[in-house]
Backbone as numpy.savetxt, mean C-alpha at the origin, in Angstrom:
# Nx Ny Nz CAx CAy CAz Cx Cy Cz
-24.51 -13.73 -33.56 -23.24 -12.65 -33.93 -23.17 -12.61 -31.86
-24.22 -12.23 -30.98 -23.66 -11.51 -29.76 -23.31 -12.70 -28.76
-24.18 -14.12 -29.13 -23.71 -15.30 -28.44 -21.71 -15.53 -28.68
-21.50 -15.18 -30.17 -20.12 -14.94 -30.05 -19.47 -14.16 -29.39
-19.76 -13.19 -29.27 -19.13 -12.64 -28.22 -18.56 -12.37 -26.85
-20.38 -13.11 -26.24 -20.28 -13.41 -25.24 -19.05 -14.91 -24.88
-18.90 -15.76 -25.89 -18.05 -16.46 -25.80 -16.58 -16.27 -25.88
-16.01 -15.31 -26.62 -14.86 -14.89 -26.90 -14.65 -13.90 -25.59
-15.21 -13.33 -25.30 -15.47 -12.45 -23.98 -15.09 -13.36 -22.61
-15.57 -14.60 -22.52 -15.40 -15.22 -21.73 -14.43 -16.15 -21.64
-13.92 -16.48 -22.68 -12.85 -17.28 -22.92 -11.58 -16.58 -22.37
-11.59 -15.16 -22.94 -10.55 -13.63 -22.82 -10.57 -14.01 -21.74
-11.48 -13.38 -20.58 -11.73 -13.41 -19.17 -11.06 -15.05 -18.52
-11.19 -15.76 -18.39 -10.83 -16.98 -18.00 -9.03 -17.06 -18.52
-9.31 -16.70 -19.70 -7.78 -16.39 -19.57 -6.56 -15.72 -19.26
-7.35 -14.79 -18.68 -6.68 -13.94 -18.42 -6.38 -14.29 -16.61
-7.20 -14.97 -16.09 -7.40 -15.17 -14.98 -6.25 -16.62 -14.26
-5.75 -17.44 -15.92 -5.11 -18.58 -15.91 -3.99 -18.11 -16.34
-3.78 -17.11 -16.44 -1.99 -16.22 -17.12 -1.38 -16.40 -15.80
-1.81 -16.02 -14.47 -0.39 -15.64 -13.41 -0.34 -17.11 -12.79
-1.55 -18.24 -13.13 -1.15 -19.46 -12.51 0.03 -20.25 -13.35
0.09 -19.97 -14.82 0.92 -20.28 -15.98 2.27 -20.03 -15.63
2.12 -18.54 -15.57 4.15 -17.65 -15.41 4.04 -18.12 -13.72
3.55 -18.41 -12.74 3.92 -18.76 -11.55 4.87 -20.09 -11.62
4.24 -21.03 -12.28 5.29 -22.44 -12.74 6.44 -22.37 -13.24
7.02 -21.39 -14.06 8.11 -21.09 -14.40 9.26 -20.38 -13.63
10.28 -21.00 -13.04 11.04 -20.35 -12.63 12.20 -19.15 -13.26
11.83 -18.12 -12.48 12.66 -17.09 -12.91 13.97 -17.19 -12.19
15.64 -16.29 -13.17 16.79 -16.54 -12.64 17.17 -15.17 -12.39
17.62 -14.83 -10.91 18.43 -13.50 -11.29 19.58 -13.60 -12.12
19.88 -13.17 -12.82 21.38 -13.13 -13.57 22.28 -12.43 -12.66
22.40 -12.06 -12.00 23.53 -11.09 -11.30 23.97 -12.46 -10.25
22.96 -12.99 -9.43 22.98 -13.80 -8.47 23.26 -14.97 -8.62
22.39 -15.20 -9.73 22.02 -16.73 -10.20 21.09 -17.40 -9.15
20.35 -16.94 -8.45 19.46 -17.11 -7.48 17.97 -17.71 -8.63
16.74 -18.22 -8.00 15.66 -18.33 -8.63 14.67 -17.37 -7.70
14.46 -16.56 -8.67 13.18 -15.44 -8.23 12.05 -16.09 -8.04
11.37 -16.26 -6.99 9.88 -16.98 -7.23 8.85 -15.72 -5.99
7.79 -16.09 -5.77 6.91 -15.38 -5.37 7.22 -14.86 -4.06
7.72 -15.23 -2.96 8.33 -15.23 -2.11 9.13 -14.14 -2.12
10.44 -14.11 -2.75 11.28 -13.21 -3.04 10.66 -12.09 -3.37
9.71 -12.20 -4.52 8.87 -10.83 -5.20 7.94 -10.13 -4.08
7.15 -10.99 -3.05 6.62 -10.55 -2.21 7.22 -9.42 -0.78
8.53 -9.94 -0.42 9.46 -9.16 0.31 9.41 -7.86 0.11
10.23 -8.28 -1.59 10.97 -6.95 -1.99 9.51 -5.73 -2.38
7.76 -6.14 -2.36 7.46 -5.31 -2.44 6.79 -4.55 -0.94
6.71 -5.55 0.18 7.19 -5.31 1.37 7.64 -4.53 1.88
9.06 -5.06 1.27 10.18 -4.13 1.97 9.98 -2.25 0.83
9.68 -2.00 -0.02 9.28 -0.66 -0.80 7.76 -0.54 0.29
7.14 -1.04 0.38 6.31 -0.52 0.97 5.61 0.17 2.58
7.05 -0.60 3.28 7.18 -0.12 4.41 8.20 0.92 4.59
9.20 1.13 3.69 9.27 2.49 3.48 8.83 3.77 3.33
7.88 3.07 2.24 6.91 4.18 2.04 6.06 4.89 2.86
5.48 3.79 3.55 5.06 3.76 5.29 5.57 4.72 6.02
6.92 4.32 6.57 7.88 5.18 6.98 8.20 6.27 6.93
8.33 6.53 5.65 8.55 8.18 4.93 7.28 9.25 5.38
5.82 7.89 5.00 4.77 9.26 5.15 4.33 9.56 6.63
4.26 8.18 7.31 4.01 8.63 8.85 5.24 9.78 9.41
5.95 9.46 8.51 7.04 11.03 9.18 6.83 12.13 9.10
5.99 11.81 7.99 5.42 13.17 7.28 4.20 13.67 7.86
3.84 12.90 8.47 2.41 13.11 9.33 2.65 13.49 10.70
3.46 12.85 11.17 4.18 13.68 12.39 4.63 14.89 12.72
5.21 15.41 11.19 6.23 16.69 11.32 4.47 17.62 11.15
3.37 17.27 10.45 2.00 17.53 10.52 1.80 18.17 11.78
1.48 17.11 12.57 1.19 17.15 14.31 2.10 18.28 14.73
3.17 18.30 14.94 4.43 18.74 15.65 4.10 20.22 14.94
4.52 21.09 13.75 3.89 21.79 13.44 2.48 22.42 13.42
1.75 21.86 13.61 0.28 22.06 14.17 0.29 23.00 15.52
0.98 21.85 16.21 1.52 22.16 17.84 1.86 23.47 17.87
3.08 23.69 17.21 4.11 24.69 17.39 3.10 26.21 17.03
2.27 25.82 15.95 1.57 26.99 15.67 0.63 27.18 16.29
-0.26 26.31 17.38 -1.43 26.42 18.04 -0.39 27.05 19.32
0.89 27.01 19.95 1.65 28.04 20.83 1.50 29.03 20.60
2.47 29.12 19.10 2.79 30.40 18.89 1.98 31.55 18.17
0.16 30.90 18.69 -1.45 31.61 18.08 -1.23 32.77 19.18
-1.20 33.09 20.11 -1.29 33.44 21.77 -2.82 33.67 21.45
-3.85 33.28 21.51 -5.21 33.27 21.29 -5.88 33.79 20.45
-5.11 33.97 19.02 -5.82 34.72 17.84 -6.42 33.32 17.31
-7.65 33.60 17.49 -8.64 32.36 16.59 -8.68 31.86 15.47
-7.91 33.05 14.59 -8.21 32.09 13.00 -6.42 31.38 13.21
-5.53 31.85 13.69 -4.45 30.96 13.98 -4.65 29.84 14.86
-5.56 29.78 16.07 -5.38 28.87 16.23 -6.37 27.57 15.30
-7.38 28.13 14.87 -8.58 27.54 14.15 -7.56 26.61 12.77
-6.61 27.37 12.32 -5.96 26.78 11.41 -4.54 25.49 12.35
-4.37 26.07 13.23 -3.21 25.10 13.75 -4.31 23.43 14.24
-5.18 23.75 14.96 -6.38 22.99 15.15 -6.06 21.87 13.86
-6.62 22.18 12.51 -6.84 21.69 11.40 -5.74 20.94 11.46
-4.46 21.65 11.37 -3.02 21.33 10.89 -2.87 19.88 11.55
-3.41 20.23 12.75 -2.92 18.86 14.06 -3.89 17.69 13.35
-5.34 18.25 13.16 -6.52 16.94 12.86 -5.70 16.08 11.61
-5.53 16.75 10.22 -5.47 16.54 9.36 -4.07 15.27 9.26
-2.89 16.01 10.55 -2.15 14.87 10.88 -2.45 13.69 11.24
-3.33 13.71 12.03 -3.84 12.81 12.87 -4.81 11.85 11.75
-5.44 12.45 11.11 -6.07 11.76 10.02 -5.12 10.82 9.42
-4.23 11.85 8.50 -3.22 11.14 7.80 -2.38 9.90 8.65
-1.90 10.18 9.46 -1.35 8.93 10.32 -2.50 7.78 10.20
-3.67 7.96 10.51 -4.89 7.13 10.62 -4.61 6.09 9.22
-5.26 6.81 8.44 -5.23 6.76 7.36 -3.72 5.30 6.22
-2.58 6.30 7.26 -1.34 5.34 6.51 -1.01 4.01 7.37
-1.55 4.14 8.72 -1.27 2.51 10.01 -3.00 1.69 8.74
-3.95 2.37 8.49 -4.57 1.48 7.92 -4.66 0.74 6.58
-3.65 1.24 5.82 -2.80 1.12 4.52 -2.08 0.32 4.94
-0.94 0.05 6.11 -0.53 -0.64 6.24 -1.09 -1.93 6.90
-2.18 -2.21 6.78 -2.44 -3.19 7.98 -3.31 -3.79 6.66
-3.32 -3.72 5.70 -4.54 -3.96 4.55 -3.28 -4.06 3.58
-2.03 -3.82 3.83 -1.20 -4.10 2.49 -0.17 -5.50 3.38
-0.14 -5.44 4.88 0.39 -6.66 5.50 -1.09 -7.88 5.03
-2.27 -7.64 4.85 -3.29 -8.96 5.22 -2.83 -8.96 3.42
-2.99 -8.42 2.39 -2.95 -8.70 1.29 -1.50 -9.64 0.76
-0.36 -9.04 1.59 1.10 -9.54 1.29 1.19 -11.06 1.83
0.18 -11.28 3.11 -0.04 -12.09 3.88 -0.88 -13.74 2.85
-1.60 -12.71 1.78 -2.67 -13.50 1.50 -1.99 -14.34 0.15
-0.80 -13.35 -0.52 -0.52 -13.42 -1.72 0.67 -14.61 -1.15
1.53 -14.25 -0.53 2.87 -14.96 -0.33 2.67 -16.25 -0.04
2.26 -16.13 1.40 1.88 -17.44 2.15 0.51 -18.31 1.37
-0.57 -17.92 0.60 -1.28 -18.35 0.02 -2.71 -18.93 0.94
-2.41 -18.58 2.10 -3.45 -18.27 2.99 -4.09 -17.81 3.24
-5.52 -17.78 4.18 -6.42 -16.34 4.45 -6.30 -16.17 5.40
-6.93 -14.90 6.02 -6.62 -13.95 6.78 -6.34 -15.02 8.01
-6.82 -16.05 8.80 -7.00 -16.39 9.82 -6.26 -17.88 9.94
């Protein structure tokens, strides 16, 4: 019984891995424009959405940095306010770095999926 379970799970796993290959072979037609939708079209769409969201997130990170700077200036030497402002500036900087890292990862994955090539 154990061997049968392993065989069924192995077959199911290979079927799931082969399914995307089978679906990429079928051309899909956009009903509005009549154009064929291929992997490049889907990849460009996802890339555009990701760039839009990264732009919004970077804007929020810059707002955090600027707001923290304003809080730091208006703290007038109050240590608790200065500490809070420094924390906000650092959170904005770290957020921007994380967003940039996500952008690099998404760009690499997009290149890998759309072009089917390696990273180099």
